[in-house]
TIDREN-932390 format. One record per residue: residue number from 1; chain; x, y, z of N, C-alpha, C in turn. Coordinates in pm, whole numbers, plus 50000, padded with zeros to 5 digits. Layout:
// residues N
@nr:NUM; kette:A; nxx:X; nyy:Y; nzz:Z; caxx:X; cayy:Y; cazz:Z; cxx:X; cyy:Y; czz:Z
...
// end
This chain:
// residues 134
@nr:1; kette:A; nxx:70141; nyy:60557; nzz:71435; caxx:70094; cayy:60514; cazz:71360; cxx:69953; cyy:60569; czz:71382
@nr:2; kette:A; nxx:69855; nyy:60677; nzz:71306; caxx:69736; cayy:60767; cazz:71344; cxx:69597; cyy:60666; czz:71317
@nr:3; kette:A; nxx:69527; nyy:60668; nzz:71405; caxx:69409; cayy:60618; cazz:71417; cxx:69376; cyy:60490; czz:71511
@nr:4; kette:A; nxx:69534; nyy:60425; nzz:71560; caxx:69555; cayy:60327; cazz:71581; cxx:69610; cyy:60337; czz:71740
@nr:5; kette:A; nxx:69505; nyy:60233; nzz:71836; caxx:69553; cayy:60255; cazz:71988; cxx:69719; cyy:60197; czz:71998
@nr:6; kette:A; nxx:69770; nyy:60289; nzz:72122; caxx:69902; cayy:60249; cazz:72148; cxx:69853; cyy:60130; czz:72258
@nr:7; kette:A; nxx:69900; nyy:60001; nzz:72228; caxx:69895; cayy:59892; cazz:72352; cxx:69991; cyy:59971; czz:72475
@nr:8; kette:A; nxx:69932; nyy:59913; nzz:72553; caxx:69998; cayy:59935; cazz:72731; cxx:70078; cyy:59762; czz:72738
@nr:9; kette:A; nxx:70123; nyy:59814; nzz:72857; caxx:70228; cayy:59721; cazz:72924; cxx:70184; cyy:59580; czz:72830
@nr:10; kette:A; nxx:70024; nyy:59523; nzz:72903; caxx:70033; cayy:59401; cazz:72854; cxx:69995; cyy:59362; czz:72682
@nr:11; kette:A; nxx:70032; nyy:59476; nzz:72625; caxx:70025; cayy:59399; cazz:72434; cxx:69890; cyy:59431; czz:72443
@nr:12; kette:A; nxx:69777; nyy:59481; nzz:72516; caxx:69650; cayy:59515; cazz:72497; cxx:69663; cyy:59697; czz:72453
@nr:13; kette:A; nxx:69535; nyy:59673; nzz:72348; caxx:69520; cayy:59817; cazz:72284; cxx:69370; cyy:59869; czz:72430
@nr:14; kette:A; nxx:69408; nyy:60039; nzz:72486; caxx:69339; cayy:60078; cazz:72573; cxx:69223; cyy:60022; czz:72542
@nr:15; kette:A; nxx:69134; nyy:60023; nzz:72451; caxx:68990; cayy:59990; cazz:72449; cxx:68977; cyy:59849; czz:72431
@nr:16; kette:A; nxx:69103; nyy:59774; nzz:72412; caxx:69023; cayy:59618; cazz:72448; cxx:68980; cyy:59560; czz:72588
@nr:17; kette:A; nxx:68904; nyy:59459; nzz:72541; caxx:68786; cayy:59409; cazz:72696; cxx:68936; cyy:59342; czz:72753
@nr:18; kette:A; nxx:68900; nyy:59375; nzz:72879; caxx:68983; cayy:59284; cazz:72990; cxx:68905; cyy:59184; czz:73035
@nr:19; kette:A; nxx:68978; nyy:59071; nzz:73070; caxx:68930; cayy:58914; cazz:73109; cxx:68890; cyy:58997; czz:73296
@nr:20; kette:A; nxx:68805; nyy:58898; nzz:73383; caxx:68825; cayy:58946; cazz:73505; cxx:68924; cyy:58971; czz:73575
@nr:21; kette:A; nxx:69044; nyy:58835; nzz:73558; caxx:69154; cayy:58827; cazz:73606; cxx:69263; cyy:58963; czz:73580
@nr:22; kette:A; nxx:69207; nyy:59003; nzz:73491; caxx:69275; cayy:59122; cazz:73480; cxx:69261; cyy:59269; czz:73523
@nr:23; kette:A; nxx:69186; nyy:59267; nzz:73508; caxx:69081; cayy:59353; cazz:73612; cxx:69087; cyy:59342; czz:73736
@nr:24; kette:A; nxx:69077; nyy:59249; nzz:73782; caxx:69119; cayy:59206; cazz:73950; cxx:69292; cyy:59273; czz:73957
@nr:25; kette:A; nxx:69360; nyy:59239; nzz:73901; caxx:69489; cayy:59279; cazz:73900; cxx:69481; cyy:59424; czz:73883
@nr:26; kette:A; nxx:69425; nyy:59500; nzz:73766; caxx:69442; cayy:59633; cazz:73756; cxx:69381; cyy:59702; czz:73844
@nr:27; kette:A; nxx:69278; nyy:59695; nzz:73924; caxx:69227; cayy:59789; cazz:73993; cxx:69317; cyy:59759; czz:74183
@nr:28; kette:A; nxx:69372; nyy:59568; nzz:74216; caxx:69401; cayy:59543; cazz:74268; cxx:69295; cyy:59463; czz:74373
@nr:29; kette:A; nxx:69176; nyy:59430; nzz:74335; caxx:69073; cayy:59351; cazz:74412; cxx:69086; cyy:59202; czz:74375
@nr:30; kette:A; nxx:69074; nyy:59091; nzz:74453; caxx:69011; cayy:58969; cazz:74409; cxx:68897; cyy:59005; czz:74303
@nr:31; kette:A; nxx:68943; nyy:58876; nzz:74260; caxx:68830; cayy:58875; cazz:74163; cxx:68653; cyy:58827; czz:74226
@nr:32; kette:A; nxx:68675; nyy:58793; nzz:74299; caxx:68545; cayy:58733; cazz:74386; cxx:68477; cyy:58864; czz:74439
@nr:33; kette:A; nxx:68530; nyy:59004; nzz:74443; caxx:68489; cayy:59084; cazz:74458; cxx:68415; cyy:59174; czz:74368
@nr:34; kette:A; nxx:68538; nyy:59162; nzz:74245; caxx:68427; cayy:59229; cazz:74113; cxx:68307; cyy:59151; czz:74065
@nr:35; kette:A; nxx:68293; nyy:58994; nzz:74133; caxx:68130; cayy:58929; cazz:74064; cxx:68035; cyy:58967; czz:74202
@nr:36; kette:A; nxx:68101; nyy:59005; nzz:74312; caxx:68017; cayy:59039; cazz:74429; cxx:67970; cyy:59213; czz:74373
@nr:37; kette:A; nxx:68049; nyy:59238; nzz:74354; caxx:68012; cayy:59379; cazz:74300; cxx:67916; cyy:59427; czz:74216
@nr:38; kette:A; nxx:67898; nyy:59288; nzz:74078; caxx:67816; cayy:59288; cazz:73956; cxx:67638; cyy:59264; czz:74029
@nr:39; kette:A; nxx:67654; nyy:59216; nzz:74176; caxx:67536; cayy:59195; cazz:74236; cxx:67476; cyy:59335; czz:74295
@nr:40; kette:A; nxx:67560; nyy:59371; nzz:74332; caxx:67544; cayy:59515; cazz:74432; cxx:67512; cyy:59626; czz:74318
@nr:41; kette:A; nxx:67571; nyy:59636; nzz:74188; caxx:67582; cayy:59778; cazz:74128; cxx:67519; cyy:59719; czz:73972
@nr:42; kette:A; nxx:67390; nyy:59742; nzz:73928; caxx:67371; cayy:59700; cazz:73827; cxx:67404; cyy:59782; czz:73728
@nr:43; kette:A; nxx:67468; nyy:59889; nzz:73716; caxx:67569; cayy:59941; cazz:73572; cxx:67650; cyy:59842; czz:73565
@nr:44; kette:A; nxx:67712; nyy:59753; nzz:73689; caxx:67845; cayy:59678; cazz:73627; cxx:67794; cyy:59568; czz:73542
@nr:45; kette:A; nxx:67777; nyy:59551; nzz:73450; caxx:67758; cayy:59462; cazz:73330; cxx:67791; cyy:59414; czz:73240
@nr:46; kette:A; nxx:67956; nyy:59336; nzz:73265; caxx:68076; cayy:59268; cazz:73198; cxx:67972; cyy:59180; czz:73043
@nr:47; kette:A; nxx:68016; nyy:59170; nzz:73007; caxx:67986; cayy:59084; cazz:72879; cxx:68032; cyy:58929; czz:72910
@nr:48; kette:A; nxx:67917; nyy:58832; nzz:72903; caxx:67990; cayy:58696; cazz:72926; cxx:67993; cyy:58632; czz:72810
@nr:49; kette:A; nxx:68064; nyy:58511; nzz:72793; caxx:68095; cayy:58460; cazz:72671; cxx:68071; cyy:58314; czz:72718
@nr:50; kette:A; nxx:68140; nyy:58267; nzz:72621; caxx:68097; cayy:58041; cazz:72674; cxx:68167; cyy:58038; czz:72754
@nr:51; kette:A; nxx:68131; nyy:57931; nzz:72844; caxx:68179; cayy:57923; cazz:72994; cxx:68185; cyy:57968; czz:73078
@nr:52; kette:A; nxx:68079; nyy:58150; nzz:73074; caxx:68032; cayy:58232; cazz:73146; cxx:68178; cyy:58327; czz:73186
@nr:53; kette:A; nxx:68249; nyy:58296; nzz:73098; caxx:68337; cayy:58415; cazz:73046; cxx:68351; cyy:58511; czz:73118
@nr:54; kette:A; nxx:68333; nyy:58629; nzz:73221; caxx:68301; cayy:58770; cazz:73161; cxx:68465; cyy:58832; czz:73110
@nr:55; kette:A; nxx:68414; nyy:58932; nzz:73034; caxx:68472; cayy:59073; cazz:72971; cxx:68437; cyy:59197; czz:72974
@nr:56; kette:A; nxx:68525; nyy:59282; nzz:73058; caxx:68474; cayy:59343; cazz:73093; cxx:68509; cyy:59517; czz:72982
@nr:57; kette:A; nxx:68391; nyy:59590; nzz:72904; caxx:68475; cayy:59697; cazz:72803; cxx:68524; cyy:59829; czz:72880
@nr:58; kette:A; nxx:68558; nyy:59898; nzz:72814; caxx:68620; cayy:59985; cazz:72886; cxx:68556; cyy:60039; czz:72943
@nr:59; kette:A; nxx:68420; nyy:60095; nzz:72926; caxx:68376; cayy:60181; cazz:73035; cxx:68309; cyy:60096; czz:73138
@nr:60; kette:A; nxx:68344; nyy:59967; nzz:73171; caxx:68291; cayy:59879; cazz:73251; cxx:68389; cyy:59866; czz:73345
@nr:61; kette:A; nxx:68496; nyy:59904; nzz:73275; caxx:68651; cayy:59924; cazz:73358; cxx:68642; cyy:60064; czz:73436
@nr:62; kette:A; nxx:68604; nyy:60132; nzz:73361; caxx:68576; cayy:60264; cazz:73449; cxx:68476; cyy:60282; czz:73541
@nr:63; kette:A; nxx:68413; nyy:60206; nzz:73528; caxx:68298; cayy:60167; cazz:73653; cxx:68326; cyy:60105; czz:73762
@nr:64; kette:A; nxx:68430; nyy:60023; nzz:73709; caxx:68462; cayy:59941; cazz:73843; cxx:68559; cyy:60036; czz:73927
@nr:65; kette:A; nxx:68685; nyy:60090; nzz:73815; caxx:68756; cayy:60163; cazz:73926; cxx:68633; cyy:60327; czz:73977
@nr:66; kette:A; nxx:68579; nyy:60338; nzz:73893; caxx:68528; cayy:60433; cazz:74049; cxx:68450; cyy:60402; czz:74127
@nr:67; kette:A; nxx:68327; nyy:60289; nzz:74136; caxx:68359; cayy:60184; cazz:74226; cxx:68451; cyy:60182; czz:74352
@nr:68; kette:A; nxx:68595; nyy:60107; nzz:74315; caxx:68695; cayy:60102; cazz:74381; cxx:68715; cyy:60245; czz:74482
@nr:69; kette:A; nxx:68703; nyy:60349; nzz:74376; caxx:68743; cayy:60491; cazz:74481; cxx:68661; cyy:60515; czz:74540
@nr:70; kette:A; nxx:68550; nyy:60484; nzz:74542; caxx:68460; cayy:60522; cazz:74587; cxx:68461; cyy:60462; czz:74734
@nr:71; kette:A; nxx:68486; nyy:60294; nzz:74681; caxx:68455; cayy:60220; cazz:74845; cxx:68570; cyy:60240; czz:74935
@nr:72; kette:A; nxx:68691; nyy:60168; nzz:74868; caxx:68824; cayy:60208; cazz:74893; cxx:68930; cyy:60282; czz:74934
@nr:73; kette:A; nxx:68864; nyy:60460; nzz:74880; caxx:68946; cayy:60574; cazz:74911; cxx:68875; cyy:60658; czz:74944
@nr:74; kette:A; nxx:68775; nyy:60679; nzz:74905; caxx:68650; cayy:60760; cazz:75006; cxx:68599; cyy:60733; czz:75125
@nr:75; kette:A; nxx:68575; nyy:60562; nzz:75112; caxx:68499; cayy:60507; cazz:75255; cxx:68380; cyy:60517; czz:75266
@nr:76; kette:A; nxx:68313; nyy:60480; nzz:75123; caxx:68136; cayy:60488; cazz:75123; cxx:68159; cyy:60340; czz:75138
@nr:77; kette:A; nxx:68010; nyy:60322; nzz:75179; caxx:67948; cayy:60213; cazz:75223; cxx:67886; cyy:60154; czz:75077
@nr:78; kette:A; nxx:67866; nyy:60018; nzz:75033; caxx:67791; cayy:59985; cazz:74888; cxx:67697; cyy:60049; czz:74879
@nr:79; kette:A; nxx:67629; nyy:60102; nzz:74969; caxx:67453; cayy:60129; cazz:74966; cxx:67522; cyy:60283; czz:74948
@nr:80; kette:A; nxx:67562; nyy:60349; nzz:74996; caxx:67570; cayy:60451; cazz:75019; cxx:67716; cyy:60507; czz:74863
@nr:81; kette:A; nxx:67803; nyy:60393; nzz:74808; caxx:67819; cayy:60385; cazz:74653; cxx:67735; cyy:60372; czz:74534
@nr:82; kette:A; nxx:67617; nyy:60327; nzz:74572; caxx:67531; cayy:60292; cazz:74505; cxx:67467; cyy:60415; czz:74435
@nr:83; kette:A; nxx:67444; nyy:60492; nzz:74598; caxx:67362; cayy:60605; cazz:74582; cxx:67421; cyy:60718; czz:74479
@nr:84; kette:A; nxx:67579; nyy:60722; nzz:74510; caxx:67668; cayy:60804; cazz:74483; cxx:67655; cyy:60789; czz:74337
@nr:85; kette:A; nxx:67669; nyy:60658; nzz:74251; caxx:67673; cayy:60655; cazz:74151; cxx:67518; cyy:60655; czz:74061
@nr:86; kette:A; nxx:67448; nyy:60673; nzz:74119; caxx:67263; cayy:60670; cazz:74049; cxx:67261; cyy:60825; czz:74031
@nr:87; kette:A; nxx:67359; nyy:60941; nzz:74169; caxx:67318; cayy:61063; cazz:74174; cxx:67423; cyy:61125; czz:74081
@nr:88; kette:A; nxx:67542; nyy:61085; nzz:74027; caxx:67610; cayy:61138; cazz:73932; cxx:67766; cyy:61131; czz:74031
@nr:89; kette:A; nxx:67748; nyy:61073; nzz:74152; caxx:67882; cayy:61083; cazz:74236; cxx:67932; cyy:61203; czz:74299
@nr:90; kette:A; nxx:67858; nyy:61302; nzz:74263; caxx:67961; cayy:61419; cazz:74349; cxx:67862; cyy:61474; czz:74414
@nr:91; kette:A; nxx:67729; nyy:61471; nzz:74447; caxx:67625; cayy:61502; cazz:74522; cxx:67619; cyy:61414; czz:74672
@nr:92; kette:A; nxx:67656; nyy:61272; nzz:74691; caxx:67643; cayy:61177; cazz:74790; cxx:67782; cyy:61219; czz:74879
@nr:93; kette:A; nxx:67720; nyy:61234; nzz:74988; caxx:67877; cayy:61295; cazz:75074; cxx:67904; cyy:61137; czz:75159
@nr:94; kette:A; nxx:68014; nyy:61108; nzz:75158; caxx:68046; cayy:60984; cazz:75203; cxx:67998; cyy:60889; czz:75348
@nr:95; kette:A; nxx:67965; nyy:60783; nzz:75313; caxx:67939; cayy:60699; cazz:75466; cxx:68013; cyy:60644; czz:75519
@nr:96; kette:A; nxx:68114; nyy:60652; nzz:75571; caxx:68239; cayy:60580; cazz:75640; cxx:68205; cyy:60454; czz:75712
@nr:97; kette:A; nxx:68281; nyy:60355; nzz:75704; caxx:68234; cayy:60241; cazz:75781; cxx:68228; cyy:60279; czz:75916
@nr:98; kette:A; nxx:68290; nyy:60348; nzz:75969; caxx:68297; cayy:60375; cazz:76095; cxx:68177; cyy:60435; czz:76160
@nr:99; kette:A; nxx:68108; nyy:60518; nzz:76096; caxx:68013; cayy:60565; cazz:76169; cxx:67878; cyy:60455; czz:76109
@nr:100; kette:A; nxx:67865; nyy:60362; nzz:76000; caxx:67799; cayy:60225; cazz:76021; cxx:67828; cyy:60162; czz:76098
@nr:101; kette:A; nxx:67908; nyy:60140; nzz:76169; caxx:67934; cayy:60035; cazz:76288; cxx:67886; cyy:60095; czz:76441
@nr:102; kette:A; nxx:67931; nyy:60276; nzz:76484; caxx:67862; cayy:60357; cazz:76545; cxx:67732; cyy:60343; czz:76516
@nr:103; kette:A; nxx:67645; nyy:60322; nzz:76460; caxx:67495; cayy:60335; cazz:76414; cxx:67406; cyy:60170; czz:76493
@nr:104; kette:A; nxx:67519; nyy:60100; nzz:76427; caxx:67479; cayy:59929; cazz:76515; cxx:67524; cyy:59929; czz:76628
@nr:105; kette:A; nxx:67576; nyy:59997; nzz:76704; caxx:67643; cayy:59990; cazz:76778; cxx:67504; cyy:60073; czz:76924
@nr:106; kette:A; nxx:67460; nyy:60143; nzz:76835; caxx:67367; cayy:60252; cazz:76935; cxx:67197; cyy:60151; czz:76909
@nr:107; kette:A; nxx:67227; nyy:60084; nzz:76828; caxx:67084; cayy:60005; cazz:76801; cxx:67132; cyy:59856; czz:76870
@nr:108; kette:A; nxx:67188; nyy:59806; nzz:76880; caxx:67246; cayy:59756; cazz:76997; cxx:67244; cyy:59730; czz:77108
@nr:109; kette:A; nxx:67255; nyy:59884; nzz:77206; caxx:67234; cayy:59916; cazz:77340; cxx:67240; cyy:59838; czz:77444
@nr:110; kette:A; nxx:67102; nyy:59775; nzz:77462; caxx:67070; cayy:59686; cazz:77542; cxx:67163; cyy:59568; czz:77554
@nr:111; kette:A; nxx:67191; nyy:59492; nzz:77419; caxx:67287; cayy:59379; cazz:77449; cxx:67385; cyy:59424; czz:77508
@nr:112; kette:A; nxx:67475; nyy:59549; nzz:77447; caxx:67620; cayy:59603; cazz:77467; cxx:67614; cyy:59604; czz:77626
@nr:113; kette:A; nxx:67516; nyy:59683; nzz:77663; caxx:67526; cayy:59690; cazz:77854; cxx:67488; cyy:59579; czz:77940
@nr:114; kette:A; nxx:67457; nyy:59443; nzz:77880; caxx:67418; cayy:59347; cazz:77936; cxx:67552; cyy:59236; czz:77921
@nr:115; kette:A; nxx:67645; nyy:59323; nzz:77830; caxx:67811; cayy:59248; cazz:77791; cxx:67910; cyy:59330; czz:77891
@nr:116; kette:A; nxx:67910; nyy:59407; nzz:77974; caxx:67950; cayy:59508; cazz:78042; cxx:67976; cyy:59645; czz:77950
@nr:117; kette:A; nxx:67964; nyy:59662; nzz:77824; caxx:68049; cayy:59753; cazz:77780; cxx:68007; cyy:59875; czz:77783
@nr:118; kette:A; nxx:68033; nyy:59946; nzz:77816; caxx:68040; cayy:60139; cazz:77890; cxx:67971; cyy:60185; czz:77769
@nr:119; kette:A; nxx:67850; nyy:60200; nzz:77691; caxx:67798; cayy:60238; cazz:77559; cxx:67845; cyy:60406; czz:77549
@nr:120; kette:A; nxx:67766; nyy:60463; nzz:77669; caxx:67795; cayy:60608; cazz:77677; cxx:67953; cyy:60687; czz:77639
@nr:121; kette:A; nxx:68056; nyy:60540; nzz:77694; caxx:68208; cayy:60625; cazz:77635; cxx:68234; cyy:60570; czz:77495
@nr:122; kette:A; nxx:68173; nyy:60467; nzz:77473; caxx:68219; cayy:60462; cazz:77283; cxx:68157; cyy:60526; czz:77251
@nr:123; kette:A; nxx:68019; nyy:60600; nzz:77266; caxx:67951; cayy:60742; cazz:77187; cxx:68053; cyy:60815; czz:77204
@nr:124; kette:A; nxx:68076; nyy:60903; nzz:77284; caxx:68214; cayy:61009; cazz:77359; cxx:68297; cyy:60967; czz:77230
@nr:125; kette:A; nxx:68352; nyy:60821; nzz:77247; caxx:68487; cayy:60813; cazz:77156; cxx:68474; cyy:60855; czz:77026
@nr:126; kette:A; nxx:68331; nyy:60814; nzz:76963; caxx:68293; cayy:60789; cazz:76819; cxx:68281; cyy:61000; czz:76772
@nr:127; kette:A; nxx:68243; nyy:61027; nzz:76920; caxx:68199; cayy:61187; cazz:76859; cxx:68342; cyy:61284; czz:76863
@nr:128; kette:A; nxx:68469; nyy:61206; nzz:76947; caxx:68553; cayy:61314; cazz:76969; cxx:68644; cyy:61273; czz:76818
@nr:129; kette:A; nxx:68629; nyy:61113; nzz:76763; caxx:68681; cayy:61069; cazz:76620; cxx:68635; cyy:61174; czz:76533
@nr:130; kette:A; nxx:68461; nyy:61201; nzz:76493; caxx:68452; cayy:61212; cazz:76415; cxx:68488; cyy:61378; czz:76387
@nr:131; kette:A; nxx:68497; nyy:61444; nzz:76518; caxx:68522; cayy:61556; cazz:76537; cxx:68710; cyy:61622; czz:76477
@nr:132; kette:A; nxx:68800; nyy:61534; nzz:76503; caxx:68913; cayy:61536; cazz:76466; cxx:68971; cyy:61488; czz:76326
@nr:133; kette:A; nxx:68828; nyy:61414; nzz:76251; caxx:68857; cayy:61375; cazz:76130; cxx:68809; cyy:61520; czz:76086
@nr:134; kette:A; nxx:68693; nyy:61594; nzz:76069; caxx:68701; cayy:61690; cazz:76012; cxx:68772; cyy:61834; czz:76054
// end
């Protein structure tokens, strides 16, 4: 049939809107994660119908898949993914969660030293891991 979208496995056309549960299943995250992303990524704005049910358009689905890729595949932080999306995605370098944890460790050196954790050893380990990943 010319001019008609071929339905997917669920019987929906590719351009059809998805409910929050359908999108969550499609990208492999719980529904509460999608609701959280809506608070952190202003571009992600699903339609809300009666009963506050969320319906995601094709562009919302693509954006949610991009956010998932940035966060779970490329290792971006939420803030890093926000910057990447606002800059077009290709320019921003990933900000892995490992680096964020290491930065927090250096901020809390005094507390960690009081607990007996050798901060210098942790910093050296972080540098070796970063070198191994490059």
